[in-house]
Phi, psi and omega in degrees: 000135175253169179240135182051050185246107182280142174290340175300345180254032182234132176304313182295352171249020171103003181277119182264002178261320184272126185276115172227061183294332182285320178290325176301316179298317181295320183291326185290325184258007182234221175233125186251131185254097183288343176234045178261141183219147176284143176286345182211137176282001188253147191299298186303305179302318184294326178292319182295322183289316179301321177288331181253338183085010183247155175293148181304322180282348175281332180252009178061029168262085189284328191200187181287359173262010182227065186292160182282134181240355186087003191277313189282337189192145180277146178265176170300332179299317179302307182302316181289327179292319175304330183268016174086004178276146174276118191249114179240139173241143175230114171110205191287132174239324177065034173260200193271323185188150184290336183281344180292159182273070180277351181089008175237089189283333180249087179262118187251132184037053178290150175243119173242176183287156183296124175060029188052021183241308184089224180240094188279359185294333187294341173291339186276158181246268188290333184263017184283126182288144177296150175223127186252005185297327183295321171301316180293332178294325181293311180293330181265010180293142183164193178287145178163197178213140174235172178292333181287329174290324176287333174293318177297316178299320175293324182294320184287317178301316182293324180294317181304307177302316182299308183302323183284330184239304188280336172301325182294340183267358187240136176288312177223127193213163171220126188243116177257115181249119191234125179257164179271319186291152009266026175309150181299153012289146186279057185231131175226159177302153179301334184289340172266317177299320180294347179289342178250018182300327186244013177268133177279076187291136177290123188277152182286161183287154179056037184278350180255142181291343172292341181258357185291138172291139178263110176209142188307318177297317180292322184287327177293316182293323171300312184297327179287338178262355181071027181260005181278357180255002185275150172204166184302320183293313184291329178286342184263000181278166181294133181290146176287151181295145186274031177251010183280160181301333181286320183293311184301318177299323177295319184297319183290322174298318180295318179295321176300332186258346187233358183300122185303142173250094179277181183293174179285350190287127189287344178277354185277138181286136175254109185277139179216166185273138167224157192282147177298153182257357187227164169075027179243118179255128182255002180290326180054045176280344182076032183282344174095344185291314180054234185296341179282351180286138181244004181275149177289140182308327188294338182289331193258348185282000000 
């Protein structure tokens, strides 16, 4: 399972610009669902729905502040475990806690919501406090490396080792492998980002504020996320250096609400977010290269 991953960004679904050879290979040898949809556009409710096969409102997972605990409905993990299968998960689950009876007894390096609560501010309406962290991530997208990327690499390594060794010891098993990427931060190593430096990537629809549909609910959402000030022109301008007080504050807020909560095993890595260390220009000369530039800012000033 990947996170915030549109099928429009996969070669096996017809995208001829984005290179996804490994996922395409899995699709070729597996089953592809051309008409599958999430029951909820938000992370925690959607994951609870996938686990249980129930609509989020039926199991009271209204928002990212109501994570799955196993109390409102059984998961597919319960069903398989009851029939004698070994059920193992590796990576992100985003439930409340590893100790809850979610039907997944063997969780390897799990990522759950912070403090068993998550982010309850999404349940608020008129009194919802504004958050601008999402806009910061858009402006600071580019090449680099984060702890989440390293977390995903660890997940993949563990999954390969499990399939090569432990799977052979079980007569019937189910392995659920779940990555964070391409969930924000919108940062990837240069070796991947650089592949599209000269590609004329098709841009999304309604990318300009002039094309945005106007509705009170949509306008409120943009204001609450700090995205009401974005436009095509402003997004193409040089990005500010991520060393400002506002950027540090946004990082702190994001980390406070999203730091993974792994199990009590002391050998389990505790993953947290860190800003990318490369690809950031503070010269603000407007050259247009942005993240593709490898020169020191002092050269451009």
